[in-house]
GUFI-989177 format. One record per atom (N, C-alpha, C): atom name; residue number from 1; z, y, x. Coordinates in steps of 0.05 Angstrom, whole numbers. Each point is the difference from the previous one (the first is absolute). Layout:
 atomo num      z      y      x
    CA NUM      Z      Y      X
...
end
This chain:
 atomo num      z      y      x
     N   1   3541   2447   1366
    CA   1    -15      3     24
     C   1    -11     22     10
     N   2      8     15     23
    CA   2     -8     28      0
     C   2    -24     -3     25
     N   3    -21     19     -1
    CA   3    -19     -2     16
     C   3      2     18     21
     N   4      4     -9     28
    CA   4     -6     22     14
     C   4    -24     11      9
     N   5      1     28     11
    CA   5    -21     12      0
     C   5    -10      6     30
     N   6    -24     -8      6
    CA   6    -10      4     27
     C   6      2     32      8
     N   7      9      2     27
    CA   7      1     27      6
     C   7    -25      1     22
     N   8    -20     23     -8
    CA   8    -21      4     13
     C   8     -1     27     14
     N   9     -1     -3     28
    CA   9      0     28     20
     C   9    -21     12      2
     N  10     -6     22     -2
    CA  10    -23     15      6
     C  10      2     15     14
     N  11    -14      6     33
    CA  11      6     14     20
     C  11    -21     26     -4
     N  12      7     26      6
    CA  12    -25     18     -1
     C  12    -14      1     26
     N  13    -23      8      8
    CA  13    -23     -3     17
     C  13     24     15     22
     N  14     10     24      0
    CA  14     12     13     24
     C  14     25    -12     11
     N  15     13    -18    -21
    CA  15     24    -22     12
     C  15    -17    -22     17
     N  16    -28    -11     -9
    CA  16     -7    -18     16
     C  16    -12     11     22
     N  17    -10     23      6
    CA  17    -15      7     23
     C  17     26     11     20
     N  18     24      5     -8
    CA  18     23      3     22
     C  18      6    -23     11
     N  19      1    -25    -22
    CA  19     10    -19      7
     C  19    -16    -17     26
     N  20    -29      9     -6
    CA  20    -21    -14     16
     C  20     -3     20     25
     N  21      6     26     -1
    CA  21      3     22     27
     C  21     21    -17     22
     N  22     25     -5    -16
    CA  22     23    -13     19
     C  22     -4    -21     10
     N  23    -13    -19    -16
    CA  23    -13    -24     18
     C  23     -7      7     20
     N  24    -22     16      1
    CA  24    -29      3     18
     C  24     11     17     17
     N  25     10     24     -1
    CA  25     15     19     18
     C  25     31    -11     21
     N  26     15     -5    -25
    CA  26     23    -10     19
     C  26     -3    -27      6
     N  27    -17    -17     -2
    CA  27      0    -28      7
     C  27     20    -20    -18
     N  28     12      8    -24
    CA  28     25    -15     -7
     C  28    -19    -22    -17
     N  29      7    -25     -2
    CA  29     -6    -25     -8
     C  29      3      0    -34
     N  30    -24    -12     -3
    CA  30     -4      1    -28
     C  30     23    -15    -16
     N  31     12    -20     12
    CA  31     26    -10    -14
     C  31     21     19     -1
     N  32      0     13     18
    CA  32     29     22      3
     C  32     -6     18    -22
     N  33    -25     10     -2
    CA  33    -11     28    -26
     C  33     11    -19    -21
     N  34    -10    -20     -4
    CA  34      1    -17    -30
     C  34     28      0      0
     N  35     17     -4      9
    CA  35     28      1      0
     C  35     17     29     -5
     N  36     -3     19     21
    CA  36      5     23     -2
     C  36     -4     13    -32
     N  37    -23     -5     -6
    CA  37    -10     11    -24
     C  37     -1    -15    -28
     N  38     13    -25      5
    CA  38      1    -18    -26
     C  38    -28     -5     -9
     N  39    -18     -3     14
    CA  39    -28     -3    -15
     C  39     -6    -34      0
     N  40     -1     -8    -19
    CA  40     -4    -30     -4
     C  40    -30     -7      1
     N  41     -5    -22      6
    CA  41    -32    -14     -1
     C  41     -9      0     25
     N  42     -7    -26     14
    CA  42     -7     -4     29
     C  42    -23     15      9
     N  43    -24     10    -18
    CA  43    -18      5      6
     C  43     -2     34     -5
     N  44     19      9    -16
    CA  44     -1     26    -16
     C  44     -6     26     28
     N  45     15    -11     22
    CA  45     -4     21     24
     C  45    -26     -1     11
     N  46    -11    -31      4
    CA  46    -25     -1     11
     C  46    -25     14    -19
     N  47      2     -2    -25
    CA  47    -16     16    -19
     C  47      1     30      5
     N  48     17     12      3
    CA  48      9     27      9
     C  48    -14      8     23
     N  49      1    -19     20
    CA  49     -4      5     32
     C  49    -37      3     -5
     N  50    -10    -23    -17
    CA  50    -24     -1      0
     C  50    -18     26    -13
     N  51     20      7    -25
    CA  51     -9     24     -8
     C  51      5     25     10
     N  52     20      9     15
    CA  52     10     22      4
     C  52      4      7     39
     N  53     -6    -22      6
    CA  53      6     -7     37
     C  53    -22      3     11
     N  54      3    -12     20
    CA  54    -22      6     21
     C  54     -7    -33      6
     N  55     10    -20    -17
    CA  55     -8    -30      0
     C  55      2     -9     29
     N  56     11     16     21
    CA  56      5    -24     24
     C  56     24     -7      2
     N  57     17     -2    -17
    CA  57     24    -19      0
     C  57     -2    -29    -15
     N  58    -25     -1    -16
    CA  58     -4    -28    -15
     C  58    -14    -19     18
     N  59     13    -22     -6
    CA  59    -17    -18     16
     C  59    -30    -12     -2
     N  60    -15      3     22
    CA  60    -25      0     -3
     C  60     -9    -26     17
     N  61    -27     -8     -5
    CA  61     -7    -25     11
     C  61    -31     11     16
     N  62      5     -3     27
    CA  62    -20      8     17
     C  62    -12    -23      9
     N  63    -31     -7      3
    CA  63    -16    -19      9
     C  63    -11     12     26
     N  64      2    -16     20
    CA  64    -14     11     26
     C  64    -17    -25      0
     N  65    -26      6      9
    CA  65    -22    -16      3
     C  65    -17      2     23
     N  66     -8    -24      6
    CA  66    -18     10     34
     C  66    -37      3    -21
     N  67     -9     10     17
    CA  67    -31     10     -8
     C  67    -13    -23    -12
     N  68      4    -19      6
    CA  68    -20    -24     -6
     C  68     19    -19    -16
     N  69     22     -2     -4
    CA  69     18     -9    -16
     C  69     -7      2    -27
     N  70     -5     22    -13
    CA  70    -12     -3    -28
     C  70    -17    -17     -8
     N  71    -21     -2     23
    CA  71    -30    -10     -5
     C  71      7    -37      3
     N  72     23      6     22
    CA  72     11    -38     -8
     C  72     18    -10    -22
     N  73     10     17     -7
    CA  73     14     -9    -31
     C  73    -24      2    -21
     N  74    -20     13     -3
    CA  74    -21     -5    -13
     C  74    -14    -26      3
     N  75     -3     -6     25
    CA  75    -14    -27      9
     C  75     17    -25    -17
     N  76     25      4     10
    CA  76     20    -22     -9
     C  76     -4      2    -28
     N  77      5     18    -15
    CA  77     -1     -2    -30
     C  77    -28     -9     -9
     N  78    -24      3     12
    CA  78    -21    -10     -8
     C  78     -2    -30     10
     N  79     10     -7     15
    CA  79      1    -27      9
     C  79     22    -14    -18
     N  80     21      9     -8
    CA  80     23    -16    -19
     C  80    -23      1    -29
     N  81    -17     18     -7
    CA  81    -10     -5    -16
     C  81    -15    -23     -7
     N  82    -17      5     25
    CA  82    -25    -25      6
     C  82     19    -29     -2
     N  83     18     -4     17
    CA  83      9    -24     -5
     C  83     12     -8    -31
     N  84     16     21     -9
    CA  84     13     -8    -28
     C  84    -35     -8    -16
     N  85    -19      5      1
    CA  85    -22     -2    -14
     C  85     -9    -28     13
     N  86      2    -13     18
    CA  86     -6    -22     10
     C  86     20    -20    -12
     N  87     24      6      5
    CA  87     24    -15    -12
     C  87     -6     -9    -32
     N  88     -5     21    -12
    CA  88     -7     -2    -33
     C  88    -23    -19      1
     N  89    -30      7     19
    CA  89    -20    -15     -5
     C  89      7    -33      5
     N  90     18     -6     23
    CA  90      7    -28      7
     C  90     14    -10    -21
     N  91     23     12    -13
    CA  91     15     -6    -22
     C  91    -20    -10    -26
     N  92    -21     15     -1
    CA  92    -19     -4    -30
     C  92    -20    -22     12
     N  93     -9     -4     21
    CA  93    -18    -22     13
     C  93     20    -30     -8
     N  94     30      5     12
    CA  94     12    -23     -9
     C  94      3    -12    -23
     N  95      6     23    -16
    CA  95      3     -4    -33
     C  95    -19    -13    -15
     N  96    -25      4     16
    CA  96    -26     -6    -15
     C  96     -8    -31     15
     N  97     14     -3     23
    CA  97    -10    -28     10
     C  97     23    -19    -18
     N  98     21      7     -2
    CA  98     22    -16    -13
     C  98    -13     -5    -33
     N  99    -11     20     -6
    CA  99     -5     -3    -36
     C  99    -25    -20      5
     N 100    -20      0     20
    CA 100    -23    -14      1
     C 100      9    -31      1
     N 101     17      0     24
    CA 101     10    -29      3
     C 101     15    -11    -30
     N 102     14     17    -11
    CA 102     12    -13    -26
     C 102    -23     -7    -20
     N 103    -22     20     -4
    CA 103    -14     -3    -22
     C 103    -18    -31      6
     N 104     -8      3     30
    CA 104    -12    -24      8
     C 104     13    -22      1
     N 105     22     -4      2
    CA 105     24    -16     -4
     C 105     -2    -10    -30
     N 106      5     13    -22
    CA 106     -6     -4    -28
     C 106    -25    -12     -7
     N 107    -19     16     10
    CA 107    -29    -18     -3
     C 107      0    -22     11
     N 108      5     -8     20
    CA 108     -1    -23     12
     C 108     22    -22     -9
     N 109     18      5    -11
    CA 109     29    -10     -7
     C 109     14    -15     23
     N 110     -2     18     27
    CA 110     17    -10     20
     C 110     16     29     11
     N 111     17     -5     12
    CA 111     18     26     21
     C 111    -21     -6     21
     N 112    -15     22      8
    CA 112    -17      4     20
     C 112     16     11     28
     N 113     22     11    -14
    CA 113     18     10     29
     C 113     13    -20     13
     N 114      8    -23    -17
    CA 114     10    -22     19
     C 114    -24    -12     14
     N 115    -19      1     -5
    CA 115    -19    -16      6
     C 115    -21     14     24
     N 116     10     28      4
    CA 116    -12      8     22
     C 116     23      8     24
     N 117     24    -14     -6
    CA 117     20      2     21
     C 117    -10    -13     24
     N 118     22     -2     16
    CA 118     -4    -11     36
     C 118    -10    -29     -1
     N 119     13    -14    -23
    CA 119    -11    -31     -2
     C 119    -28      0     -3
     N 120    -11     14    -25
    CA 120    -31     -5     -7
     C 120    -15     10     25
     N 121     11     18     10
    CA 121    -19     14     29
     C 121     -1    -21     20
     N 122     21    -18     -1
    CA 122     -2    -23     29
     C 122    -23    -20    -15
     N 123      7     -2    -30
    CA 123    -16    -26     -6
     C 123    -33      8     -2
     N 124      3     25     -7
    CA 124    -25      8      4
     C 124    -13     -3     28
     N 125     14      6     19
    CA 125     -9     -1     30
     C 125    -12    -26      4
     N 126     22    -15     -6
    CA 126     -3    -36      7
     C 126    -21     -6    -12
     N 127    -11      8    -27
    CA 127    -23    -17    -15
     C 127    -25     18     18
     N 128      0     22      8
    CA 128    -15     12     17
     C 128     -4    -10     25
     N 129     16    -10     14
    CA 129      0    -12     25
     C 129    -12    -30     -2
     N 130      4    -15    -20
    CA 130    -12    -29     -8
     C 130    -27      3     -8
     N 131    -14     21     -7
    CA 131    -31     -4     -3
     C 131    -13      2     19
end
């Protein structure tokens, strides 16, 4: 079995600058220039434009905000953090109560959860009413 060798193409700096100049000055598309010169790799020309060009052809994300919007975002993030903490506290409290009921049930030999259900509440209300 023969092993195929991988062909690595290195481009000179002057060639890269020429290609970037054609893209910027002549308005040629990146895909057209890639096909014209047989340049492989999807991001090769993007990197050349970053390195040698004016970067005005690359995609950029611009975020436009109103004056108070940034403060509002910080307020919302603080509120989310506060709500997450409250949820964590409530979860811990619920877990502690369930553990307490379990331990008390084991101590008294009964299932306290069942005894604290709606029926038990009605019976305890009847007992209080008859006194």
